N, C-alpha and C positions, 0 to 999 in steps of 0.2 A: 503494500499499500504506500502511496506517495503521501508524505506529510510535510507540510509547510511549517517551518520553524522560525519564529522571531526571537532573536537573542538581544536582550536589553542590558547593556552595562554602561549606562550614561547615554550612550548612542545606541541605536538600534541597527541590526543587521538581519537579513532574511536569507534562509536557506531552504532548499527542498531536498528531502532525503527519502530514501526507500526504506521501509520498515517491514520486517517479516511479521506475518500473522503470529500473535501470541507473545510479541515483545512487549516489554515493560518500558516505562519512561526512563528507567535506570539504564536499559540497553541503549536507548536513544542518547542519553547523556554520555555513555561510555564511547559510542561510535563518534561523538563530537569532541572527545577528550575533555570532558567537563566533570569536575568533582561534584557529586550530588550534595555534598555538605555546604556548597557555596551558592546554591541556587533554590528558587521556588519555581515549580512548574505550574503554569496557569493554563486552564482549558475552559473556555466560555466564561472567563473572569472569575474563575474560582480555582483555588489551589488543589492539586491532586497529589497523592503520595507516589513516590518514585517506584514503588512496587506494583502499581496499578497497571493493567494491560492497556496499551495504546489502542483507543477505539475512536479516534478523531482524525481529521485530515489537516488540522491546524492546532498549533500550541505556541505558547510563549515561555520562554526561559528568562527569569529575572535573576540577574547576578546580585547577590546580597552580601557578599564578603569581598574585601579588597585583597590584593595579592602582595601587599607588603607595606 
């Protein structure tokens, strides 16, 4: 399934990625080399747990921790 991802770290960037059926949001973060402890995943303006199965074609990743 194709998923559009918006990554917000002050500025926003957009990516489209392919996600296998049964993948979790943690799998998506892993494929993007993003530490799940540094973000909040938003779907339809609500936070979702990283262990939830991806069942949407769009999501937003909000960076909440600085890198130094």
